C-alpha positions as a Markdown table, in Angstrom:
| # | Residue | x | y | z |
|---|---|---|---|---|
| 1 | Met | 19.8 | 17.2 | -22.6 |
| 2 | Thr | 22.7 | 17.9 | -20.7 |
| 3 | Arg | 23.8 | 18.3 | -17.0 |
| 4 | Thr | 23.8 | 22.2 | -17.0 |
| 5 | Ser | 20.2 | 22.3 | -18.7 |
| 6 | Leu | 19.2 | 20.2 | -16.0 |
| 7 | Leu | 20.6 | 22.5 | -13.1 |
| 8 | Leu | 19.1 | 25.6 | -14.8 |
| 9 | Ile | 15.7 | 23.9 | -15.0 |
| 10 | Gly | 16.0 | 23.2 | -11.5 |
| 11 | Ala | 17.0 | 26.6 | -10.5 |
| 12 | Leu | 14.0 | 28.0 | -12.4 |
| 13 | Leu | 11.7 | 25.7 | -10.9 |
| 14 | Ser | 12.4 | 27.3 | -7.5 |
| 15 | Thr | 13.1 | 30.7 | -8.0 |
| 16 | Ser | 10.3 | 31.4 | -10.7 |
| 17 | Gly | 7.0 | 33.2 | -10.4 |
| 18 | Thr | 4.9 | 30.3 | -12.0 |
| 19 | Ser | 6.2 | 27.5 | -10.0 |
| 20 | Pro | 3.7 | 24.3 | -10.9 |
| 21 | Ala | 0.8 | 23.9 | -8.7 |
| 22 | Lys | 1.3 | 20.1 | -8.5 |
| 23 | Leu | 3.7 | 17.6 | -9.8 |
| 24 | Thr | 2.9 | 14.2 | -11.9 |
| 25 | Val | 4.3 | 10.9 | -11.2 |
| 26 | Ser | 4.0 | 8.0 | -13.7 |
| 27 | Ser | 5.1 | 5.0 | -12.8 |
| 28 | Val | 3.9 | 1.1 | -13.5 |
| 29 | Arg | 1.9 | 1.8 | -10.8 |
| 30 | Gly | 0.0 | 4.3 | -12.0 |
| 31 | Val | -0.3 | 8.0 | -12.1 |
| 32 | Val | -0.4 | 10.0 | -8.8 |
| 33 | Thr | -0.5 | 13.9 | -8.9 |
| 34 | Val | 1.2 | 15.4 | -5.6 |
| 35 | Pro | 0.3 | 19.0 | -4.6 |
| 36 | Leu | 3.4 | 21.2 | -4.3 |
| 37 | Ser | 3.9 | 24.2 | -1.8 |
| 38 | Asn | 4.6 | 27.7 | -3.3 |
| 39 | Arg | 5.4 | 30.1 | -1.0 |
| 40 | Pro | 6.9 | 33.7 | -2.1 |
| 41 | Gly | 11.1 | 33.0 | -1.8 |
| 42 | Glu | 10.7 | 29.5 | -1.6 |
| 43 | Gly | 9.9 | 27.9 | -4.4 |
| 44 | Ala | 8.4 | 25.2 | -5.4 |
| 45 | Leu | 8.7 | 22.4 | -2.3 |
| 46 | Ile | 7.2 | 18.6 | -2.5 |
| 47 | Pro | 5.9 | 16.9 | 0.8 |
| 48 | Val | 8.5 | 14.1 | 1.0 |
| 49 | Gly | 6.0 | 11.9 | 2.6 |
| 50 | Leu | 3.4 | 12.2 | -0.4 |
| 51 | Leu | 6.4 | 11.8 | -2.8 |
| 52 | Ala | 7.6 | 8.7 | -0.9 |
| 53 | Arg | 4.1 | 7.2 | -1.5 |
| 54 | Ala | 4.0 | 8.2 | -5.2 |
| 55 | Leu | 7.3 | 6.5 | -5.4 |
| 56 | Ala | 6.7 | 3.4 | -3.6 |
| 57 | Gly | 9.3 | 4.5 | -1.2 |
| 58 | Thr | 9.4 | 5.4 | 2.7 |
| 59 | Val | 10.9 | 8.2 | 4.5 |
| 60 | Gln | 12.7 | 8.1 | 7.9 |
| 61 | Asp | 12.6 | 11.6 | 9.9 |
| 62 | Gly | 15.4 | 13.1 | 11.5 |
| 63 | Glu | 17.6 | 15.9 | 11.4 |
| 64 | Trp | 18.8 | 14.3 | 8.3 |
| 65 | Val | 15.4 | 13.1 | 6.7 |
| 66 | Thr | 16.1 | 10.2 | 4.4 |
| 67 | Leu | 13.8 | 9.1 | 1.3 |
| 68 | Glu | 14.2 | 5.5 | 0.4 |
| 69 | Ala | 13.2 | 5.0 | -3.1 |
| 70 | Asp | 14.2 | 3.8 | -6.4 |
| 71 | Gly | 18.1 | 4.3 | -6.2 |
| 72 | Gly | 18.1 | 5.7 | -2.9 |
| 73 | Pro | 18.4 | 6.7 | 0.1 |
| 74 | Phe | 18.3 | 10.0 | -0.4 |
| 75 | Arg | 19.3 | 12.3 | 2.5 |
| 76 | Phe | 18.2 | 15.8 | 3.1 |
| 77 | Leu | 19.7 | 17.9 | 5.9 |
| 78 | Val | 16.5 | 20.4 | 7.2 |
| 79 | Gly | 17.4 | 23.9 | 6.7 |
| 80 | Thr | 19.9 | 23.8 | 4.4 |
| 81 | Thr | 19.9 | 23.4 | 0.6 |
| 82 | Leu | 21.9 | 20.0 | 1.1 |
| 83 | Val | 21.1 | 16.8 | -0.4 |
| 84 | Gln | 23.4 | 13.3 | -0.3 |
| 85 | Arg | 22.9 | 10.5 | -2.5 |
| 86 | Gly | 25.6 | 7.6 | -1.4 |
| 87 | Thr | 28.9 | 9.5 | -0.9 |
| 88 | Gln | 27.9 | 12.5 | -3.4 |
| 89 | Leu | 26.8 | 15.7 | -1.5 |
| 90 | His | 24.6 | 18.0 | -4.1 |
| 91 | Asn | 23.5 | 21.5 | -3.4 |
| 92 | Leu | 20.1 | 22.4 | -4.4 |
| 93 | Pro | 18.8 | 26.0 | -5.5 |
| 94 | Ala | 16.3 | 26.0 | -2.5 |
| 95 | Thr | 16.2 | 24.9 | 1.2 |
| 96 | Thr | 14.5 | 21.7 | 2.6 |
| 97 | Arg | 12.0 | 23.0 | 5.5 |
| 98 | Arg | 9.8 | 21.6 | 8.2 |
| 99 | Arg | 6.6 | 22.7 | 8.6 |
| 100 | Gly | 4.6 | 21.3 | 11.7 |
| 101 | Asp | 5.3 | 17.4 | 11.2 |
| 102 | Thr | 5.5 | 17.7 | 7.5 |
| 103 | Val | 9.1 | 18.0 | 5.8 |
| 104 | Tyr | 9.0 | 19.6 | 2.2 |
| 105 | Ile | 12.2 | 19.1 | -0.1 |
| 106 | Pro | 12.7 | 21.5 | -3.2 |
| 107 | Leu | 11.1 | 20.1 | -6.4 |
| 108 | Ala | 14.8 | 20.8 | -8.3 |
| 109 | Phe | 15.6 | 17.5 | -6.7 |
| 110 | Leu | 14.0 | 15.6 | -9.0 |
| 111 | Pro | 15.8 | 17.2 | -12.5 |
| 112 | Asp | 19.0 | 17.7 | -10.4 |
| 113 | Val | 19.5 | 14.3 | -8.2 |
| 114 | Phe | 16.5 | 11.8 | -8.6 |
| 115 | Ala | 16.0 | 12.0 | -12.4 |
| 116 | Asp | 19.8 | 13.5 | -13.9 |
| 117 | Ala | 21.4 | 12.0 | -16.6 |
| 118 | Glu | 23.3 | 9.1 | -14.5 |
| 119 | Arg | 19.9 | 7.6 | -14.0 |
| 120 | Pro | 18.0 | 6.2 | -17.2 |
| 121 | Gly | 15.0 | 4.5 | -15.4 |
| 122 | Trp | 13.3 | 8.2 | -15.1 |
| 123 | Val | 12.4 | 11.1 | -17.0 |
| 124 | Trp | 11.9 | 14.5 | -15.8 |
| 125 | Thr | 9.7 | 17.0 | -18.3 |
| 126 | Ala | 10.1 | 20.3 | -16.9 |
| 127 | Ser | 6.9 | 21.8 | -18.9 |
| 128 | Thr | 4.0 | 19.7 | -17.0 |
| 129 | Ala | 6.4 | 19.1 | -13.9 |
| 130 | Thr | 6.0 | 15.6 | -14.6 |
| 131 | Leu | 8.3 | 12.6 | -13.3 |
| 132 | Ala | 7.6 | 9.6 | -15.5 |
| 133 | Gln | 9.5 | 6.2 | -15.2 |
| 134 | Ala | 11.0 | 4.9 | -18.4 |
| 135 | Pro | 9.6 | 1.7 | -20.3 |
| 136 | Leu | 10.9 | -1.5 | -19.0 |
| 137 | Ala | 13.8 | -2.7 | -20.7 |
| 138 | Lys | 12.3 | -6.3 | -21.1 |
| 139 | Pro | 8.9 | -7.4 | -21.4 |
| 140 | Leu | 6.4 | -8.1 | -18.3 |
| 141 | Ala | 6.2 | -11.7 | -17.1 |
| 142 | Val | 3.2 | -13.7 | -17.6 |
| 143 | Arg | 1.8 | -17.2 | -15.9 |
| 144 | Pro | -0.8 | -19.2 | -16.5 |
| 145 | Pro | -4.4 | -18.4 | -15.2 |
| 146 | Arg | -5.4 | -20.1 | -11.7 |
| 147 | Thr | -8.0 | -22.4 | -13.6 |
| 148 | Thr | -7.1 | -24.6 | -16.7 |
| 149 | Thr | -10.3 | -23.6 | -18.9 |
| 150 | Gly | -7.7 | -22.3 | -21.4 |
| 151 | Ala | -8.3 | -19.1 | -21.4 |
| 152 | Glu | -5.3 | -16.4 | -22.5 |
| 153 | Glu | -2.4 | -15.8 | -20.0 |
| 154 | Arg | -3.2 | -12.8 | -17.9 |
| 155 | Ala | 0.1 | -10.3 | -17.5 |
| 156 | Arg | 1.4 | -9.7 | -14.3 |
| 157 | Leu | 3.2 | -6.2 | -13.3 |
| 158 | Pro | 5.4 | -6.7 | -10.8 |
| 159 | Asp | 4.1 | -4.2 | -8.4 |
| 160 | Gly | 1.0 | -6.4 | -8.1 |
| 161 | Leu | -2.4 | -5.0 | -8.1 |
| 162 | Arg | -3.5 | -2.8 | -10.9 |
| 163 | Pro | -6.6 | -1.7 | -12.8 |
| 164 | Gly | -8.4 | -5.0 | -14.0 |
| 165 | His | -7.8 | -6.9 | -11.1 |
| 166 | Gln | -9.8 | -8.4 | -8.7 |
| 167 | Val | -9.9 | -8.1 | -4.9 |
| 168 | Thr | -12.4 | -9.9 | -2.2 |
| 169 | Ile | -12.7 | -7.9 | 1.1 |
| 170 | Asp | -13.9 | -10.1 | 3.7 |
| 171 | Pro | -15.6 | -7.8 | 7.0 |
| 172 | Gly | -14.5 | -10.2 | 9.8 |
| 173 | His | -17.5 | -11.4 | 11.7 |
| 174 | Gly | -21.2 | -10.2 | 11.2 |
| 175 | Gly | -24.3 | -10.9 | 12.5 |
| 176 | Thr | -24.4 | -13.2 | 15.7 |
| 177 | Asp | -20.9 | -13.4 | 15.7 |
| 178 | Thr | -19.7 | -9.7 | 17.0 |
| 179 | Gly | -16.0 | -10.6 | 17.5 |
| 180 | Asn | -14.5 | -8.6 | 20.1 |
| 181 | Pro | -16.9 | -7.1 | 22.4 |
| 182 | Gly | -15.9 | -3.3 | 22.1 |
| 183 | Ile | -16.1 | -2.5 | 25.9 |
| 184 | His | -14.9 | 0.7 | 25.3 |
| 185 | Phe | -17.2 | 1.8 | 21.9 |
| 186 | Pro | -20.4 | 3.8 | 22.5 |
| 187 | Arg | -22.9 | 0.7 | 23.5 |
| 188 | Gly | -24.2 | -1.5 | 20.5 |
| 189 | Val | -21.0 | -1.0 | 18.6 |
| 190 | Asn | -18.3 | -4.1 | 18.6 |
| 191 | Glu | -15.5 | -5.4 | 16.5 |
| 192 | Lys | -18.2 | -6.5 | 13.4 |
| 193 | His | -19.1 | -2.8 | 12.9 |
| 194 | Val | -15.6 | -1.5 | 13.0 |
| 195 | Asn | -14.5 | -4.2 | 10.5 |
| 196 | Leu | -17.5 | -3.3 | 8.1 |
| 197 | Ala | -16.5 | 0.4 | 8.3 |
| 198 | Val | -13.1 | -0.3 | 7.2 |
| 199 | Ser | -13.7 | -2.7 | 4.7 |
| 200 | Leu | -16.0 | -0.2 | 2.9 |
| 201 | Val | -13.5 | 2.6 | 2.9 |
| 202 | Ile | -11.0 | -0.1 | 1.5 |
| 203 | Arg | -13.6 | -0.7 | -1.5 |
| 204 | Asp | -14.2 | 2.8 | -2.3 |
| 205 | Glu | -10.3 | 3.2 | -2.5 |
| 206 | Leu | -9.5 | 0.2 | -4.6 |
| 207 | Glu | -12.4 | 0.9 | -6.8 |
| 208 | Gln | -11.4 | 4.7 | -7.4 |
| 209 | Arg | -8.1 | 3.0 | -8.7 |
| 210 | Gly | -9.7 | 0.8 | -11.2 |
| 211 | Val | -9.8 | -2.4 | -9.1 |
| 212 | Lys | -12.4 | -4.7 | -9.0 |
| 213 | Val | -14.2 | -5.6 | -5.5 |
| 214 | Arg | -16.3 | -8.2 | -4.6 |
| 215 | Met | -17.4 | -7.8 | -0.5 |
| 216 | Thr | -18.7 | -11.0 | 1.5 |
| 217 | Arg | -21.0 | -8.7 | 3.2 |
| 218 | Thr | -21.8 | -5.5 | 3.0 |
| 219 | Thr | -24.4 | -5.4 | 6.1 |
| 220 | Asp | -24.7 | -7.0 | 9.4 |
| 221 | Thr | -25.0 | -10.6 | 8.4 |
| 222 | Leu | -23.3 | -13.8 | 9.3 |
| 223 | Ile | -21.6 | -15.6 | 6.5 |
| 224 | Asn | -20.1 | -19.0 | 7.4 |
| 225 | Leu | -16.1 | -19.2 | 7.8 |
| 226 | Gly | -15.7 | -22.0 | 5.5 |
| 227 | Gln | -17.8 | -20.2 | 2.8 |
| 228 | Arg | -15.9 | -16.8 | 2.6 |
| 229 | Ala | -13.4 | -17.7 | 0.7 |
| 230 | Pro | -14.6 | -20.5 | -2.2 |
| 231 | Arg | -17.8 | -18.6 | -2.6 |
| 232 | Phe | -16.7 | -15.1 | -2.7 |
| 233 | Cys | -13.3 | -15.4 | -4.5 |
| 234 | Gly | -13.1 | -17.7 | -7.6 |
| 235 | Ser | -10.9 | -17.8 | -10.6 |
| 236 | Glu | -11.5 | -14.2 | -11.0 |
| 237 | Cys | -10.2 | -13.3 | -7.6 |
| 238 | Asp | -6.9 | -12.1 | -7.6 |
| 239 | Leu | -6.3 | -11.5 | -3.7 |
| 240 | Phe | -8.3 | -12.4 | -0.6 |
| 241 | Val | -8.3 | -9.7 | 2.3 |
| 242 | Ser | -10.1 | -10.5 | 5.8 |
| 243 | Val | -10.3 | -7.4 | 7.9 |
| 244 | His | -10.2 | -7.6 | 11.4 |
| 245 | Val | -9.6 | -5.5 | 15.1 |
| 246 | Asn | -7.7 | -7.5 | 17.4 |
| 247 | Ser | -7.9 | -5.3 | 20.3 |
| 248 | Leu | -8.6 | -1.6 | 20.7 |
| 249 | Asp | -8.2 | 0.5 | 23.9 |
| 250 | Pro | -9.1 | 4.4 | 23.1 |
| 251 | Arg | -9.0 | 5.5 | 26.5 |
| 252 | Pro | -6.7 | 8.1 | 27.4 |
| 253 | Gly | -3.3 | 7.0 | 28.4 |
| 254 | Ala | -4.2 | 3.6 | 27.2 |
| 255 | Ser | -1.0 | 2.8 | 25.1 |
| 256 | Lys | -0.4 | -1.0 | 26.0 |
| 257 | Val | -2.2 | -2.0 | 22.8 |
| 258 | Arg | -1.1 | -0.2 | 19.7 |
| 259 | Gly | -0.1 | -1.1 | 15.8 |
| 260 | Phe | -1.1 | -3.3 | 13.5 |
| 261 | Glu | -0.3 | -6.5 | 12.1 |
| 262 | Thr | -0.7 | -9.0 | 8.9 |
| 263 | Tyr | -1.2 | -12.5 | 8.4 |
| 264 | Phe | -1.4 | -14.8 | 5.4 |
| 265 | Leu | -2.4 | -18.4 | 5.2 |
| 266 | Ser | 0.2 | -20.7 | 5.9 |
| 267 | Asp | 1.5 | -23.0 | 9.1 |
| 268 | Ala | 1.5 | -21.0 | 12.1 |
| 269 | Lys | 5.1 | -20.7 | 13.4 |
| 270 | Thr | 5.1 | -19.1 | 16.1 |
| 271 | Ala | 2.7 | -19.4 | 19.2 |
| 272 | Asp | 1.0 | -15.9 | 18.7 |
| 273 | Ala | 0.2 | -16.8 | 15.3 |
| 274 | Ala | -1.2 | -20.0 | 16.5 |
| 275 | Arg | -2.9 | -18.2 | 19.4 |
| 276 | Val | -4.4 | -15.8 | 16.4 |
| 277 | Ala | -5.5 | -18.5 | 14.1 |
| 278 | Lys | -7.4 | -20.4 | 17.0 |
| 279 | Met | -9.4 | -17.1 | 18.3 |
| 280 | Glu | -10.2 | -16.5 | 14.6 |
| 281 | Asn | -11.1 | -20.1 | 13.5 |
| 282 | Asp | -13.4 | -20.3 | 16.9 |
| 283 | Ala | -15.9 | -18.2 | 14.6 |
| 284 | Ile | -17.0 | -21.9 | 13.2 |
| 285 | Arg | -19.4 | -22.3 | 16.1 |
| 286 | Phe | -21.1 | -19.3 | 15.0 |
| 287 | Asp | -21.7 | -21.1 | 11.3 |
| 288 | Leu | -25.3 | -21.8 | 10.0 |
| 289 | Pro | -26.2 | -25.8 | 8.9 |
| 290 | Asp | -25.1 | -25.5 | 5.0 |
| 291 | Asp | -25.8 | -28.8 | 3.1 |
| 292 | Ser | -24.6 | -27.3 | 0.3 |
| 293 | Ala | -21.0 | -27.3 | 1.5 |
| 294 | Pro | -19.4 | -30.0 | -0.4 |
| 295 | Ser | -17.1 | -32.4 | 1.9 |
| 296 | Leu | -13.2 | -32.4 | 0.6 |
| 297 | Gly | -12.2 | -35.9 | -0.4 |
| 298 | Asn | -8.5 | -37.0 | -0.7 |
| 299 | Leu | -8.1 | -35.9 | -4.2 |
| 300 | Asp | -9.7 | -32.6 | -3.5 |
| 301 | Phe | -7.9 | -32.1 | -0.2 |
| 302 | Ile | -4.3 | -32.8 | -2.5 |
| 303 | Leu | -5.6 | -30.0 | -5.0 |
| 304 | Lys | -6.5 | -27.3 | -2.5 |
| 305 | Asp | -3.2 | -27.8 | -0.5 |
| 306 | Leu | -1.3 | -27.2 | -4.0 |
| 307 | Thr | -3.5 | -24.2 | -5.0 |
| 308 | Thr | -2.8 | -22.8 | -1.6 |
| 309 | Asn | 1.0 | -23.5 | -1.7 |
| 310 | Glu | 1.2 | -22.1 | -5.2 |
| 311 | Phe | 0.5 | -18.2 | -4.1 |
| 312 | Leu | 2.5 | -18.8 | -0.7 |
| 313 | Arg | 5.2 | -16.5 | -1.6 |
| 314 | Glu | 2.8 | -14.0 | -3.2 |
| 315 | Ser | 0.6 | -13.8 | -0.2 |
| 316 | Ala | 3.9 | -13.2 | 1.9 |
| 317 | Arg | 5.0 | -10.6 | -0.6 |
| 318 | Ala | 1.5 | -8.9 | -0.2 |
| 319 | Ala | 1.5 | -8.9 | 3.5 |
| 320 | Glu | 4.9 | -7.5 | 3.4 |
| 321 | Leu | 3.8 | -4.7 | 1.3 |
| 322 | Val | 0.8 | -3.9 | 3.6 |
| 323 | Gln | 2.8 | -3.6 | 6.4 |
| 324 | Ser | 5.4 | -1.3 | 5.1 |
| 325 | His | 2.8 | 1.1 | 3.6 |
| 326 | Leu | 1.1 | 1.1 | 7.1 |
| 327 | Arg | 4.0 | 2.1 | 8.7 |
| 328 | Glu | 4.0 | 5.2 | 6.1 |
| 329 | Val | 0.9 | 6.5 | 8.3 |
| 330 | His | 0.7 | 4.9 | 11.7 |
| 331 | Ser | 3.4 | 4.9 | 14.2 |
| 332 | Gly | 2.2 | 1.6 | 16.2 |
| 333 | Pro | 4.9 | -1.2 | 16.2 |
């Protein structure tokens, strides 16, 4: 397909009365559909925030809206047809528009700029309004399973969790261990309830994407702190995530405490990390007697330490991804 025909398709998508109602993005992350805006005289427009999420990218707002995605950044001047990639300026057949807190960019950006002939990594299909990532040039790396049972090696896609993977979700605290008291919540509601509510939403979202989920608890019950990972995250478990609420003040004008943070299993390297570790580990005082819990001998301790360190880099990357995606939907630091 020539550059001329790509520009023609972009123009038709932006001015035709039969503009598509949705965009389909197919990548190694899966298939995502993005609803399009089709107002008379404007052509098909994409909510740039939803496009960024589909492309595993980010958006920075301003007079120039920046989409940081594969091959970016791409900068759109709101109220004009201009988009900048690197040092090159492109003139799109429709205008980038702002409605409320949402910025819409022309659908023509995808065939004209993002998936043009100079970018072989993506393929645009105009008839179905589909943006598809081209097949990888080399086979995916594989690594042995975590156990030594001789099971077949499992392929690992570079972007992490995919359908078929298993995640253990641990709603923090529970039962007699209430966590933070929630003094500004309705009477009887505290951290353990918030943790469980959030965890159940995460479970539903993951299961809709084909990821297997195991919960450490689905009711208000106490699970010994030291048994949560060993009991619920075995050899088939790809990721263990514990949900906590450090502090929350919903009163009007209260903004001293806001934002989000993600910790992964490692040695605390800052005073704040050490403080949080101590605060959460203090929950061990609520643990029930458990005679079945084996004590670690020297060899067991060494093996456990090796296993933890083996996945240290992956854990750090997982935490990094959580933080980057939360920034897309939350303004807190």
